[in-house]
ZAMARGU-4260 file (C-alpha; in steps of 0.2 Angstrom, whole numbers, plus 5000, padded with zeros to 4 digits):
<rodrens>
0) 5108/4867/4952 | 5107/4883/4962 | 5111/4900/4953 | 5127/4904/4963 | 5134/4886/4959
5) 5130/4888/4941 | 5139/4904/4940 | 5154/4897/4948 | 5154/4882/4936 | 5153/4894/4921
10) 5167/4904/4929 | 5177/4888/4931 | 5174/4883/4913 | 5181/4900/4908 | 5196/4898/4918
15) 5199/4880/4911 | 5197/4886/4893 | 5208/4901/4896 | 5221/4890/4904 | 5221/4879/4889
20) 5224/4894/4878 | 5239/4899/4888 | 5246/4882/4888 | 5245/4880/4869 | 5254/4897/4865
25) 5262/4911/4873 | 5251/4924/4865 | 5232/4921/4869 | 5221/4917/4855 | 5207/4929/4850
30) 5195/4915/4854 | 5196/4900/4867 | 5208/4887/4861 | 5195/4874/4866 | 5184/4881/4852
35) 5197/4880/4839 | 5185/4871/4827 | 5174/4886/4827 | 5188/4900/4824 | 5184/4901/4806
40) 5166/4905/4810 | 5171/4917/4823 | 5182/4926/4811 | 5167/4928/4799 | 5157/4936/4813
45) 5171/4948/4818 | 5174/4953/4799 | 5155/4956/4798 | 5156/4967/4814 | 5171/4977/4807
50) 5163/4981/4791 | 5145/4984/4798 | 5143/4983/4816 | 5125/4980/4820 | 5116/4994/4829
55) 5109/4992/4846 | 5091/4986/4846 | 5095/4972/4833 | 5089/4954/4835 | 5102/4941/4837
60) 5099/4923/4831 | 5111/4912/4840 | 5114/4894/4844 | 5120/4878/4835 | 5118/4872/4817
65) 5100/4875/4815 | 5104/4893/4816 | 5120/4892/4806 | 5111/4884/4792 | 5097/4896/4792
70) 5105/4907/4779 | 5090/4919/4776 | 5088/4925/4794 | 5093/4943/4789 | 5080/4943/4775
75) 5066/4933/4785 | 5067/4945/4799 | 5073/4961/4790 | 5060/4971/4800 | 5069/4968/4817
80) 5087/4970/4810 | 5091/4951/4812 | 5109/4944/4812 | 5115/4926/4812 | 5127/4921/4825
85) 5125/4902/4825 | 5140/4890/4825 | 5137/4872/4820 | 5139/4858/4833 | 5138/4871/4847
90) 5133/4865/4865 | 5127/4876/4879 | 5144/4876/4889 | 5152/4883/4874 | 5139/4897/4872
95) 5143/4902/4891 | 5160/4906/4885 | 5154/4916/4869 | 5139/4925/4875 | 5147/4941/4879
100) 5156/4942/4863 | 5142/4937/4851 | 5126/4941/4860 | 5128/4954/4873 | 5141/4965/4864
105) 5127/4970/4851 | 5115/4976/4864 | 5100/4968/4855 | 5082/4971/4859 | 5079/4952/4856
110) 5089/4936/4856 | 5082/4920/4847 | 5092/4905/4854 | 5092/4887/4848 | 5104/4875/4857
115) 5104/4859/4868 | 5101/4846/4855 | 5119/4842/4853 | 5121/4842/4872 | 5108/4828/4873
120) 5118/4819/4859 | 5133/4821/4870 | 5124/4812/4884 | 5121/4828/4894 | 5106/4826/4905
125) 5090/4836/4902 | 5093/4844/4919 | 5110/4849/4914 | 5103/4857/4898 | 5091/4867/4909
130) 5104/4872/4921 | 5116/4878/4908 | 5102/4887/4899 | 5097/4896/4915 | 5115/4902/4918
135) 5115/4909/4900 | 5098/4918/4902 | 5104/4925/4918 | 5120/4932/4910 | 5111/4940/4896
140) 5097/4947/4908 | 5110/4954/4920 | 5119/4963/4906 | 5104/4968/4896 | 5089/4968/4908
145) 5077/4975/4894 | 5082/4962/4881 | 5068/4949/4876 | 5075/4931/4875 | 5066/4918/4865
150) 5072/4900/4867 | 5067/4888/4853 | 5062/4871/4859 | 5073/4856/4854 | 5067/4849/4838
155) 5063/4830/4834 | 5076/4825/4821 | 5074/4808/4812 | 5092/4804/4814 | 5091/4807/4833
160) 5074/4800/4836 | 5080/4788/4849 | 5085/4803/4859 | 5068/4811/4858 | 5062/4806/4876
165) 5077/4814/4883 | 5074/4830/4872 | 5056/4830/4877 | 5061/4830/4895 | 5074/4844/4892
170) 5060/4854/4883 | 5048/4852/4898 | 5062/4858/4910 | 5067/4873/4899 | 5048/4878/4896
175) 5046/4878/4915 | 5061/4889/4916 | 5056/4901/4903 | 5038/4902/4910 | 5044/4908/4926
180) 5056/4921/4919 | 5047/4936/4912 | 5062/4940/4901 | 5062/4923/4893 | 5049/4915/4881
185) 5048/4897/4876 | 5044/4894/4858 | 5037/4877/4855 | 5042/4871/4837 | 5042/4853/4840
190) 5023/4850/4839 | 5022/4856/4821 | 5037/4846/4816 | 5028/4829/4821 | 5017/4821/4809
195) 5000/4812/4812 | 5009/4796/4816 | 5018/4806/4830 | 5035/4804/4822 | 5046/4818/4813
200) 5039/4824/4796 | 5051/4819/4783 | 5046/4833/4771 | 5054/4847/4782 | 5071/4839/4783
205) 5087/4838/4772 | 5094/4822/4766 | 5104/4820/4782 | 5088/4819/4792 | 5096/4831/4805
210) 5095/4848/4798 | 5079/4857/4791 | 5075/4862/4774 | 5067/4879/4769 | 5050/4872/4772
215) 5053/4868/4790 | 5058/4886/4793 | 5044/4894/4783 | 5030/4883/4788 | 5035/4881/4806
220) 5049/4891/4814 | 5046/4908/4806 | 5027/4909/4810 | 5030/4902/4828 | 5044/4914/4832
225) 5034/4929/4825 | 5019/4924/4835 | 5030/4924/4850 | 5037/4941/4846 | 5019/4947/4845
230) 5013/4939/4861 | 5028/4945/4872 | 5021/4962/4877 | 5031/4976/4884 | 5021/4990/4894
235) 5031/5006/4897 | 5029/5020/4909 | 5040/5035/4912 | 5052/5025/4924 | 5054/5008/4916
240) 5045/4994/4907 | 5034/4979/4912 | 5037/4964/4902 | 5023/4951/4901 | 5024/4935/4892
245) 5010/4923/4888 | 5014/4911/4902 | 5009/4925/4915 | 5027/4929/4920 | 5030/4948/4922
250) 5045/4958/4926 | 5047/4977/4929 | 5064/4984/4925 | 5071/5002/4926 | 5087/5011/4924
255) 5084/5021/4940 | 5094/5013/4954 | 5082/5020/4968 | 5066/5013/4959 | 5060/4996/4965
260) 5059/4982/4952 | 5048/4967/4954 | 5041/4952/4946 | 5025/4941/4944 | 5027/4922/4944
265) 5015/4913/4932 | 5012/4898/4944 | 5008/4910/4958 | 5000/4925/4949 | 4983/4923/4958
270) 4974/4913/4971 | 4955/4910/4971 | 4946/4902/4985 | 4929/4893/4982 | 4918/4888/4997
275) 4903/4876/4997 | 4886/4884/5000 | 4870/4891/4993 | 4871/4907/5004 | 4886/4918/5008
280) 4882/4917/5026 | 4884/4898/5027 | 4899/4892/5018 | 4911/4877/5021 | 4924/4866/5013
285) 4935/4880/5006 | 4947/4876/4992 | 4961/4886/4985 | 4964/4887/4966 | 4981/4893/4959
290) 4988/4894/4941 | 5000/4879/4944 | 4986/4866/4942 | 4976/4875/4928 | 4975/4872/4909
295) 4985/4885/4899 | 4975/4901/4899 | 4970/4910/4883 | 4982/4924/4880 | 4978/4940/4870
300) 4985/4957/4868 | 4972/4971/4871 | 4974/4989/4870 | 4988/4995/4881 | 4989/4978/4889
305) 4986/4959/4890 | 4972/4947/4895 | 4973/4930/4902 | 4957/4919/4901 | 4952/4903/4910
310) 4936/4895/4904 | 4936/4884/4920 | 4946/4880/4935 | 4954/4864/4940 | 4959/4857/4957
315) 4967/4840/4956 | 4957/4830/4943 | 4941/4839/4946 | 4934/4854/4936 | 4924/4869/4942
320) 4913/4879/4930 | 4921/4895/4935 | 4927/4907/4922 | 4942/4919/4926 | 4948/4934/4916
325) 4963/4943/4921 | 4969/4960/4913 | 4985/4969/4915 | 4985/4987/4907 | 4995/5002/4906
330) 4985/5018/4911 | 4996/5033/4910 | 5010/5030/4922 | 5001/5016/4931 | 5000/4997/4928
335) 4982/4991/4932 | 4978/4974/4937 | 4959/4968/4935 | 4950/4952/4937 | 4933/4946/4933
340) 4925/4930/4940 | 4910/4921/4931 | 4903/4908/4943 | 4893/4895/4935 | 4897/4881/4948
345) 4881/4876/4957 | 4882/4876/4975 | 4899/4885/4976 | 4904/4903/4981 | 4920/4912/4975
350) 4924/4919/4992 | 4942/4926/4990 | 4952/4933/4976 | 4970/4937/4977 | 4978/4947/4963
355) 4990/4954/4959 | 5004/4945/4969 | 5021/4954/4966 | 5037/4946/4971 | 5055/4952/4975
360) 5052/4970/4976 | 5069/4977/4978 | 5080/4992/4972 | 5087/4989/4955 | 5103/4996/4962
365) 5114/4988/4975 | 5107/4996/4990 | 5092/4984/4993 | 5092/4989/5011 | 5087/5007/5006
370) 5069/5002/5003 | 5057/5007/5017 | 5038/5003/5017 | 5025/5016/5021 | 5009/5008/5028
375) 4992/5017/5030 | 4989/5011/5048 | 4982/5025/5058 | 4989/5041/5051 | 5004/5031/5044
380) 5018/5020/5048 | 5036/5019/5041 | 5046/5003/5042 | 5064/5006/5037 | 5070/4989/5030
385) 5063/4972/5026 | 5070/4965/5042 | 5061/4977/5053 | 5044/4973/5044 | 5043/4956/5052
390) 5038/4941/5042 | 5021/4947/5036 | 5010/4962/5038 | 4992/4962/5033 | 4981/4977/5034
395) 4963/4977/5030 | 4954/4992/5023 | 4943/5001/5029 | 4950/5003/5047 | 4957/5018/5055
400) 4968/5006/5065 | 4974/4994/5051 | 4972/5004/5034 | 4964/5021/5034 | 4968/5023/5015
405) 4969/5011/5001 | 4987/5013/4997 | 5005/5010/5003 | 5022/5014/4996 | 5038/5005/4994
410) 5050/5020/4996 | 5067/5020/4988 | 5071/5038/4993 | 5072/5047/4976 | 5060/5034/4968
415) 5047/5021/4973 | 5032/5010/4970 | 5014/5016/4973 | 5003/5001/4977 | 4985/5005/4978
420) 4967/4999/4975 | 4956/5012/4967 | 4940/5007/4973 | 4926/5020/4975 | 4914/5007/4983
425) 4927/5006/4998 | 4924/4988/5000 | 4933/4977/5012 | 4950/4972/5005 | 4967/4966/5013
430) 4984/4972/5008 | 4999/4961/5013 | 5017/4964/5012 | 5030/4950/5016 | 5048/4951/5021
435) 5059/4941/5009 | 5076/4946/5018 | 5082/4959/5006 | 5066/4962/4997 | 5047/4962/4999
440) 5032/4953/4992 | 5015/4962/4990 | 4997/4955/4987 | 4980/4962/4987 | 4965/4951/4992
445) 4947/4955/4989 | 4931/4946/4995 | 4919/4944/4981 | 4907/4932/4989 | 4901/4928/4971
450) 4888/4915/4971 | 4883/4903/4958 | 4875/4912/4943 | 4883/4928/4948 | 4899/4938/4941
455) 4910/4950/4950 | 4923/4962/4943 | 4937/4969/4954 | 4942/4987/4956 | 4959/4992/4948
460) 4973/4987/4958 | 4987/4999/4954 | 5006/4997/4954 | 5015/5013/4949 | 5034/5015/4949
465) 5038/5033/4950 | 5053/5045/4951 | 5053/5057/4966 | 5050/5056/4984 | 5035/5047/4992
470) 5025/5063/4990 | 5023/5058/4972 | 5013/5043/4977 | 5003/5053/4990 | 4998/5065/4976
475) 4993/5051/4965 | 4981/5044/4978 | 4974/5061/4981 | 4971/5064/4963 | 4961/5048/4961
480) 4951/5052/4977 | 4947/5069/4970 | 4938/5061/4955 | 4924/5054/4966 | 4925/5059/4984
485) 4917/5075/4990 | 4922/5082/5007 | 4909/5085/5020 | 4903/5103/5022 | 4912/5112/5035
490) 4905/5126/5046 | 4917/5140/5047 | 4920/5138/5065 | 4927/5121/5063 | 4942/5127/5053
495) 4944/5146/5058 | 4937/5147/5076 | 4944/5131/5083 | 4960/5129/5092 | 4955/5112/5099
500) 4944/5105/5112 | 4943/5101/5131 | 4936/5083/5132 | 4928/5082/5149 | 4919/5067/5156
505) 4906/5073/5168 | 4901/5056/5175 | 4912/5041/5175 | 4908/5022/5171 | 4909/5018/5190
510) 4897/5032/5195 | 4910/5045/5200 | 4901/5062/5197 | 4914/5076/5193 | 4903/5089/5185
515) 4885/5093/5186 | 4876/5102/5172 | 4876/5118/5181 | 4895/5117/5183 | 4898/5118/5164
520) 4903/5136/5167 | 4917/5129/5177 | 4921/5117/5163 | 4921/5132/5151 | 4933/5141/5163
525) 4945/5127/5162 | 4944/5127/5143 | 4948/5146/5144 | 4963/5143/5154 | 4970/5132/5141
530) 4964/5143/5126 | 4952/5129/5119 | 4936/5134/5110 | 4926/5118/5111 | 4919/5107/5125
535) 4918/5089/5121 | 4905/5082/5134 | 4907/5064/5137 | 4898/5054/5151 | 4884/5067/5151
540) 4870/5054/5152 | 4863/5044/5166 | 4874/5029/5164 | 4890/5039/5164 | 4904/5036/5151
545) 4905/5018/5144 | 4889/5012/5153 | 4871/5009/5147 | 4874/5013/5128 | 4864/5017/5117
550) 4853/5024/5131 | 4858/5042/5133 | 4846/5049/5146 | 4850/5066/5153 | 4853/5062/5172
555) 4841/5069/5184 | 4855/5068/5197 | 4865/5080/5187 | 4851/5092/5184 | 4840/5085/5171
560) 4837/5089/5152 | 4832/5107/5155 | 4847/5111/5166 | 4858/5103/5153 | 4850/5113/5139
565) 4852/5130/5149 | 4870/5126/5153 | 4874/5123/5135 | 4866/5139/5130 | 4876/5149/5143
570) 4893/5142/5138 | 4889/5145/5120 | 4886/5164/5124 | 4904/5164/5130 | 4909/5159/5113
575) 4912/5141/5116 | 4905/5126/5105 | 4898/5111/5113 | 4899/5093/5106 | 4890/5079/5115
580) 4894/5061/5114 | 4886/5045/5108 | 4895/5029/5104 | 4893/5023/5085 | 4895/5005/5087
585) 4893/4999/5105 | 4878/4992/5114 | 4879/4989/5133 | 4871/4971/5135 | 4864/4977/5151
590) 4855/4992/5143 | 4836/4993/5141 | 4838/4996/5122 | 4849/4980/5120 | 4836/4969/5129
595) 4823/4975/5117 | 4832/4978/5101 | 4849/4969/5102 | 4845/4955/5090 | 4840/4968/5077
600) 4856/4979/5079 | 4871/4968/5083 | 4883/4960/5072 | 4883/4941/5074 | 4897/4928/5072
605) 4895/4913/5061 | 4889/4903/5077 | 4875/4916/5079 | 4883/4924/5095 | 4887/4943/5095
610) 4904/4950/5095 | 4908/4955/5112 | 4920/4970/5119 | 4924/4975/5136 | 4929/4992/5141
615) 4933/4994/5160 | 4940/5010/5166 | 4943/5004/5184 | 4951/4989/5193 | 4938/4989/5207
620) 4922/4988/5196 | 4916/4973/5186 | 4918/4973/5167 | 4903/4979/5157 | 4900/4969/5141
625) 4896/4977/5125 | 4890/4970/5109 | 4895/4978/5092 | 4882/4985/5081 | 4880/4981/5063
630) 4881/4996/5052 | 4869/4988/5040 | 4855/4987/5053 | 4841/4998/5049 | 4836/4999/5068
635) 4853/5004/5072 | 4853/5018/5060 | 4836/5024/5067 | 4844/5024/5085 | 4859/5034/5080
640) 4847/5046/5071 | 4837/5048/5086 | 4852/5052/5096 | 4857/5065/5084 | 4840/5073/5085
645) 4841/5073/5104 | 4858/5082/5103 | 4851/5095/5092 | 4836/5098/5103 | 4847/5100/5118
650) 4856/5114/5109 | 4873/5106/5106 | 4883/5112/5091 | 4887/5094/5086 | 4888/5076/5091
655) 4903/5064/5091 | 4898/5047/5085 | 4913/5038/5093 | 4922/5023/5085 | 4915/5024/5068
660) 4932/5024/5061 | 4941/5010/5071 | 4931/4995/5065 | 4942/4980/5059 | 4932/4979/5047
665) 4923/4964/5053 | 4909/4953/5047 | 4891/4951/5051 | 4882/4935/5049 | 4864/4942/5054
670) 4855/4939/5037 | 4840/4949/5044 | 4850/4966/5042 | 4848/4967/5023 | 4866/4967/5018
675) 4869/4955/5004 | 4886/4948/5011 | 4894/4947/5028 | 4909/4957/5023 | 4898/4972/5018
680) 4893/4976/5036 | 4908/4986/5041 | 4913/4992/5024 | 4900/4998/5011 | 4886/4998/5025
685) 4897/5009/5036 | 4898/5022/5023 | 4880/5021/5018 | 4875/5023/5036 | 4886/5038/5039
690) 4880/5046/5023 | 4862/5044/5027 | 4865/5050/5045 | 4874/5065/5041 | 4863/5071/5027
695) 4847/5068/5038 | 4854/5078/5053 | 4861/5092/5042 | 4844/5093/5034 | 4837/5097/5051
700) 4851/5109/5056 | 4864/5114/5042 | 4876/5121/5055 | 4876/5105/5066 | 4893/5097/5066
705) 4896/5078/5066 | 4912/5071/5072 | 4919/5053/5074 | 4934/5045/5082 | 4948/5037/5072
710) 4952/5042/5054 | 4947/5034/5038 | 4949/5043/5021 | 4931/5038/5015 | 4923/5045/5031
715) 4929/5063/5026 | 4914/5063/5014 | 4903/5063/5029 | 4912/5070/5044 | 4921/5087/5044
720) 4929/5084/5061 | 4939/5070/5069 | 4944/5065/5086 | 4961/5058/5084 | 4965/5041/5090
725) 4979/5028/5086 | 4997/5029/5083 | 5003/5046/5077 | 4989/5055/5086 | 4996/5051/5103
730) 5011/5061/5110 | 5028/5054/5105 | 5046/5060/5104 | 5053/5060/5086 | 5068/5048/5084
735) 5077/5040/5070 | 5069/5024/5074 | 5051/5031/5076 | 5038/5021/5066 | 5025/5034/5067
740) 5023/5043/5050 | 5009/5055/5052 | 5015/5064/5036 | 5007/5050/5025 | 4989/5055/5029
745) 4991/5073/5033 | 5001/5076/5016 | 4988/5066/5007 | 4973/5075/5015 | 4980/5091/5022
750) 4962/5099/5024 | 4957/5086/5038 | 4953/5094/5055 | 4958/5082/5068 | 4962/5083/5087
755) 4978/5077/5094 | 4974/5062/5106 | 4981/5069/5122 | 4973/5058/5136 | 4980/5070/5150
760) 4972/5084/5159 | 4986/5095/5154 | 4998/5097/5139 | 5016/5097/5141 | 5027/5108/5130
765) 5032/5094/5118 | 5014/5088/5117 | 5009/5106/5112 | 5023/5107/5100 | 5019/5091/5091
770) 5001/5096/5088 | 5008/5113/5081 | 5021/5104/5070 | 5007/5094/5061 | 4993/5106/5061
775) 4982/5095/5073 | 4969/5103/5085 | 4975/5104/5103 | 4967/5093/5116 | 4966/5091/5135
780) 4956/5077/5143 | 4948/5077/5160 | 4943/5059/5164 | 4945/5055/5182 | 4943/5063/5199
785) 4961/5065/5201 | 4961/5075/5184 | 4948/5087/5191 | 4960/5089/5206 | 4974/5094/5195
790) 4963/5106/5185 | 4958/5114/5201 | 4976/5119/5204 | 4982/5105/5216 | 4995/5092/5210
795) 4988/5074/5212 | 4998/5060/5220 | 5002/5044/5210 | 4991/5034/5221 | 4976/5045/5216
800) 4976/5035/5199 | 4979/5018/5207 | 4962/5011/5203 | 4962/5017/5185 | 4965/5004/5171
805) 4970/5018/5158 | 4977/5032/5168 | 4985/5048/5160 | 5004/5051/5160 | 5005/5050/5179
810) 5023/5057/5181 | 5019/5072/5170 | 5002/5076/5178 | 5009/5074/5196 | 5025/5085/5193
815) 5019/5098/5180 | 5012/5114/5187 | 4996/5119/5178 | 4999/5138/5176 | 5015/5137/5165
820) 5009/5123/5155 | 4993/5131/5151 | 5002/5148/5148 | 5013/5139/5135 | 4998/5131/5126
825) 4989/5148/5125 | 5005/5156/5118 | 5007/5143/5104 | 4988/5144/5100 | 4990/5163/5099
830) 5005/5161/5087 | 4994/5149/5076 | 4980/5161/5076 | 4992/5175/5070 | 4997/5164/5056
835) 4980/5157/5052 | 4983/5158/5033 | 4995/5144/5036 | 4989/5134/5050 | 4970/5135/5047
840) 4968/5139/5029 | 4984/5133/5022 | 4991/5116/5017 | 5002/5105/5026 | 5017/5101/5014
845) 5028/5091/5025 | 5047/5093/5020 | 5044/5099/5002 | 5051/5115/4996 | 5064/5118/5009
850) 5080/5111/5017 | 5082/5109/5036 | 5097/5104/5047 | 5096/5103/5066 | 5100/5091/5080
855) 5086/5085/5091 | 5074/5095/5080 | 5062/5092/5066 | 5053/5104/5053 | 5037/5104/5043
860) 5030/5116/5031 | 5013/5124/5027 | 5009/5133/5011 | 4997/5148/5012 | 4984/5150/4998
865) 4994/5165/4991 | 5010/5154/4990 | 5019/5160/5005 | 5029/5147/5014 | 5029/5144/5033
870) 5040/5131/5042 | 5038/5125/5060 | 5054/5120/5068 | 5052/5110/5084 | 5066/5107/5096
875) 5061/5092/5106 | 5077/5091/5115 | 5082/5097/5132 | 5095/5110/5126 | 5094/5125/5114
880) 5098/5120/5096 | 5105/5131/5082 | 5095/5126/5066 | 5097/5130/5048 | 5082/5132/5036
885) 5083/5137/5018 | 5070/5140/5004 | 5077/5143/4987 | 5070/5157/4977 | 5060/5166/4991
890) 5062/5181/5001 | 5065/5178/5019 | 5052/5187/5030 | 5057/5183/5047 | 5056/5171/5062
895) 5043/5171/5075 | 5040/5162/5091 | 5026/5159/5104 | 5024/5172/5117 | 5032/5186/5107
900) 5025/5199/5095 | 5041/5204/5086 | 5052/5193/5075 | 5067/5185/5083 | 5084/5183/5076
905) 5086/5171/5061 | 5101/5163/5069 | 5095/5163/5087 | 5095/5145/5094 | 5078/5137/5096
910) 5075/5135/5115 | 5073/5117/5122 | 5055/5110/5120 | 5050/5125/5109 | 5044/5129/5092
915) 5049/5143/5080 | 5039/5148/5064 | 5050/5153/5049 | 5041/5164/5036 | 5045/5166/5017
920) 5037/5175/5003 | 5029/5166/4988 | 5041/5158/4977 | 5047/5168/4962 | 5046/5185/4972
925) 5064/5184/4977 | 5080/5176/4973 | 5089/5176/4990 | 5098/5160/4994 | 5087/5156/5009
</rodrens>
């Protein structure tokens, strides 16, 4: 029976009984008239309560005559302050009427309930018993979410032995019910009450062959109930409690209306996939195993947690010799989920392991729609409600595009749920969040590739309910990463002498030659015009940009290697830094290197074919085909190292290895590369390669800077500088519906140096402002002949970009004069340089520590090392806007704007498409109400 229908039935019964009472007499009875035979017993309860009301936290034993006749309950369970509230002959519908008065009113910590035997005797079906019990459990749990409920199985009474088949079925249904409810525990007493002949033991019953004698209670009921008490584990953190019962059912509850609650279902607690094969590279016939088809796991309490152990796994009638151990532990404020697999099944591989699986993540209060999801895709993404999430989102780490960090957040505003994997190896794993209408489901899937004779243990999966804003979750992930991840050494110029870069393609994929080497002085002039310190030289080799990779040969037609080296030296003397380009994962299948070494370097699909990508910049040229390199290939490492040495020898200040951060991560089935499993190639092998590469090149030249495109947190250990790419890095206009949530990454790792991704030869005012707001390095890009035309001072026409597959913002480029746009960027850079303590050496703090109000405007904060607070306000609208900014407990020091040397008025409106910088003293140095 559906839950809503059962509640309606219960309500109807209440009205019926109440109606009978009103019909019998004018003044309502103190108890339902339909239960008149129990009024004397109820009067005893009320008298006991009047004389000595049980304290909250007691244990209520309730039910029918097996409870009523158990006179020594208070003595047998004195340690849990037990009281007896049974009334003989009771059936479940009667308890639905009395549950408020004789269970819920006491606010017990535990309820031990025995009822249903009389229901079967009255010809109620087993399903009806189960349905009524579910309604009763729901009523108790709704009123008392932290109360533990123990349902004692129906007993085999000699006088009712003919009814035992129906009672057995009722017990089965009630056990299934309790097993999936974390707040309910099924206590099986029936097995111990049967003798060796399979019939009820006569020695434990009274002469009526219906009720138990003292032996039945002391030998069977008391020890089994106490065992259930001991096994039902409650793990508490600062916001609530996680209740775990031996079936695997779990439920987190909290008194905070903003904090998400969630549950784990015992029949869906985990999923393991076994695939047939002797090698992880050649698997077939995958089979999924779930708890629903397994033998009951061995359950035990461990320090600060619980453990479930399966000695083998079952699928249908077949048994696989695979051991599985699951642990749920409390570690501080976190709940950790860990798994261990021991594979003894010959010829089989444990390929996938999904655990934990959390269901029905929703606010404990009424406003379920107030739950947003923060995802680690690119810099971050915010999805406001379950409906906007879509049916399912899967995000696989490590990938700058899909999952740049190993955590996500279910955000309730003033509380939330931190969901993470604390895995220092940075192995491939998939997080999944599903939409259930008004709630979410969450799961974490690992790929052990655990072969026969091997064992595998998972890194801790973490669920941490917390109080506070989402920043609490970000700080937790950062604190964990600080325990093991060391940031790459950063030359001083990267942080303190770097406003951004001018990305300039010298030669395009189609052969368009835009700048020769001896024209790098002109390139530096353009960078000066925009106030940018770094030249990012793409397409500097013979093949042009996106052609002939990984053969990067200084082009004789552009001047040859000596001219390139001399030009780099000249622009460096002007104070510029020069970064050369090499792609970190692509091999042009037409290149000489690919023809000789392609098999040694490329990632292969299961069918032995390479993964193929196509990057074509022009409609009029044929598509070049690129194969993806394998990060586990030793020959690929050697090639990348050679390219780094070449860049050093040419005198460059650094090299960008493009696309190290974007990868899926994918698989490589080329067994000759040396990685043990196909899933390692783009996860562990990626980080091993970058570590070797950066250490080797820094050993040759400690001041040499290595950079990559896209951001993954684990790459910060090797790269001090990132070329931004993906959502959040590209220009956008803030709106209430905006999904970009740059704050997630920038708040977690505020020290990151990353360029804004601005694929235009100019920067509009709002593009400039966006980079300033989030502390990104500014960027302009020259990629096409028409871009060079614009940078020469002539506005191009839209048709100049007609052949381009990925043109810039053509309307902006064709309508925005260069001089005013460049002047505004230089002014904003000058303001950021003036307040370098915040923008370069300070810490991005998002919206913490201040209050902001303003239409068509946003504000973000930076904290200097000495504690001063700076706030950037960006008016992205087309009209001036009055804004209000306040920071309690600080002295207000002034408001500053680009292009001005003196402060402006605090209440002066912010002009359209402009930024203002509000400055306060360190906290505690003043008490003004700003």
